[in-house]
Each structure stands twice: as C-alpha cells, then as structure tokens.
N, C-alpha and C positions, 0 to 999 in steps of 0.2 A: 255263659253259664254263671248263675249266682253263686257266691261263695258258700261253701258248706263248712259247718263247724262240728268238731269231734272233741268233746271233753275228755281229758285224760283222767281216768278214774283213780289212778294212784294219788292224785292230788285232792280228791274229795274228802269230806269229813265222814269217815266210815262209821262214826257213831250216829250219823243221820242217813244211813245208807238208803233205806226205803223212801224216806221223805225227799231226799235229793234226787234220786232216780225218778220218782213219780213226777217231780216238778220239771225235770228235763225231758221226759218222754215225748212231750209235744213240741220240743224245741230242737233237740239234737238230731243231726243227720246220721251220726255214728256214735258209738261209745268206744273209746280207745282204752284197751286193757294191756298194760305192760306186764310181761312175765320175765323176770330176771333170775338167773341161777346162782349169783354170787361168784361166778367164775368168768364168764364172758365179760361181765361188768361186776364191780365190787359191791353191788347192791342186791337185795332180794325183795321182791315186791309181791305182785298178785299171783294168782294161780288158777288152774282149771276149776278148782272148787269155787272160786269167786265167780267165774263165768257161769257155772251151773246155777248159782243162786241169783245172779243177775238175769239170766234167761227166764227165770220164773216170773219176773215183774216187768219185763219190757219186750216190745217187739222191734225196738230200734236195732239196726244191725250192729252186732258185736264184732269189733275189729281188734284182733289180737296181734301184738307186736312182741315177737320172741327175741329176747336178748339172752340167748343160751348157746352153749357150745355144741349141744347135740339136739337140734330141732327135731330130728326124727323120733326122739323119745317123747317129746311133748306134743307134737302135732296130733297123734291119735287121741290123746286125752282132751285136747281142745275141741276136736271134732265131736267127741262123745258128749262134751259139756254143753254144746250148742253154739259154738263160735260160727259166725257167718263169713268172716274174712280172716285169713292167717298170713302173716308176713314174717319173714326172718331175714337175717343178714347173710348175703350170699357167701361171704368168706367162711361161714360156719358150715357150708354145705356144698362146696365146689365139686366134690366128687360124687354128689348125688342130687344135684339141684333139680334136674328134670324129673327124677323119680318123685321127689317131694312135692313139686308143683303139681304134677299129675295126680298124686295121691289126694291132694286137697280138692282138685277139680273133679276127680272121679267120685268124691263124696258129695258132689253137688254144691260145694262152697266156692268162695272166691279166694284167690291167692295173690300175694304180693311179695316184694322184697324191700328192704330198708338199706339206704346207702349212707354210710358214715360220711362226715365232712370231707375226709380225704379220699373217698371212693369215687372214681369218675363215673359220669353218666353212661359212658360207652361200655361199662362193665356189664350192662344188662342185655347187650345187643343180641346175643345168641339165643336168648329165651324170652325176649320182650313180648313176642306174640302170644305167650301164655299168660301174661300178667294182667291182673285187673287193677292193680294199684302199685305205684312206686312212691315210697316215702323217702324224703330227703331230710336227714338230720341237720338241723341248724345249730346244734350244740353237740359236743361229744356225748355219747350215750351213757346212761347210767344214773344220773342224778338230776333233780329239779334245781331251778334257780341259777343256771349257768348263763354266761354271757353269750349273746347272739353272735353267730359267725356269718358275716355278710357274704363271704365268698360262696356260701351255699346257694345263693340266689341264681347265679349263672347256670348252675346245674339244673334248676327248675326250667329255665328257658331252653336249655339243650334238650331236656326230656320232652318238652312240648313240641319242639321242632322235629325231633326224631319220631314222635307219635304221629304228627300230621304228615310227615313225608312218607312214612311206611304204612299208614293205615292201621296202626295199633290202637288199642282201645283203653289202655290203663288210665286211671285217675292219677293226678299228681297231688302229693300231700307234703306238708312241711311240719316238722316236729321239733319244737324247741324255742322257747322264749317268744312265742306269738302273743303280742300284747299291744297296748296303746302306743308304745314307742316304736313298734316295728310293723304294725298293720299296713301302713301305707307302702313302705318299700317292698314288703312281701307281696301285697296285692299287685304291684306293678310287674311282678314276675309272671303273672297269669296263673298261679297255682290254683288248683281246684278245691282243696280241703285244708283248713287250718286246724291243727290240734291245739287246743287251749287248755292250760293247766292253772297253776297257782297264780301267776302274775297276770294272765289274760282273763281269768274267770273267777276262780274260787276265792281269791283274796279281796274281791271287789265289794262284797257284802256278806254278812252272816247268812242271810236268806238267799238260797241259790237262785230263786226266781228273780229277785232283785239284782243279783250279781249278773245273771244272764242278760237282763235288759240293759244294764250298764255296759256290758261287753259289746252288745250289738250297737249301742249308741256310740261307743268309742270307735268301733270299726267304721261305722257310717260317717262319723265326723272326720276321721283321719284319712279316709279314702275318697271323700267327696271331691269331685272334679271342680 
C-alpha cells in the first residue's frame, strides 16, 4: 500500500484557510482535525464549527482526533458537522467505549482510537474488530514541535501483526514529528498513514502547494531503497 498523508490542520495558516484547503484538496488523503478541551491536554485548538466550515469546501475525508475528557459530549457535534472519521483516546471512555464506537458506526461514519506513547498496542484487543483506524502518538499529545519518541514504532509493528493475524481491517497511522528526519524510520514500521504538520509540511514553504511538493520529495528521497 502506498503511503497516505494527512495534513494536521491545527498547523495550517488559518488566514489562508480557503486557499490552502483548495490547494491540498487534490493531494491530501485525509484532513486531520485536532479538538482539544484544555483539560485532557493543556491546549485548546479546533472545534466542530471548524469541521462544519471545512466540509463546505472539501470532499476529502475529515478525520477528527478528540483529545477531550468527555468524548461522548463532542462526538454528536462532530457527526452533525460532517466528520467522516472520529477517534478518541480509550482511557477517556473505558466505561463506554463500545457504545461510543457503535454510535459512530451507526451514523455511517468510521471510528478509531488513539494510543498515547505509553499505551500498549494490546489495549485495543477487545474492540479492535470495530476499528477503522488506530493512531499511534509518537509525541505526548497536546502541542506541536515535540521531540519524536522512537519507542512508538514498535507499537506500529505490533498493531500490523495483530491486524494480519486476526483479519482486522483498521488502518495504522502515526501522529507526531513526521518529517524529513523521521520519514525513513517511520516508513520501515509499515505504517499506512502519516500525519504531517508544521515540521513535515507547512513550514517548508509559504505556498502550501510548493510545501506539499517539497514534503513528497523529502519522503521519496528519505525512503528510497
């Protein structure tokens, strides 16, 4: 499977919202939208209102990452706003995780979970058959510009092995410090989707089309056999 790229929109230039989304619509496989509540993590970022406006100008799948203490409060808002995929951290929903996953699927959308660097791959085993995507954090959640955590890569390999052994269907995805310095070692893990943010994409050029071309060139150069 060819690598897929999902730009993290919390890192984009919001003063050029329409221009940048229009430029990426023919390039991006997903759009990654982080929603943080200021409690689960100490940052506050995007919102269902952002999703609603993004939906008006794109057909690219909108992939929402909930970093919130009460995902059950935000999931209905994201569904109404037009999200295609909704993922949350399992530790925020352990007593209702099946209900929330099925709520998303019953709405005709895709569901996933996000594993923090210290959360083991085995944590998903009981409900992995329901998942469409598993995201592995390669930084601690909440802020951009953090140092890459290489220990996360073994988790990707474990998730792929579990998927193949059990006939599960989820995509694997990595979130955090995906850039020229880490593309090669991440690609070796076999991950399906790269989330690219400031260092991997948006800081490469002022024009996002040029930045995307540079990102792809960096990836191809660093991963060339």
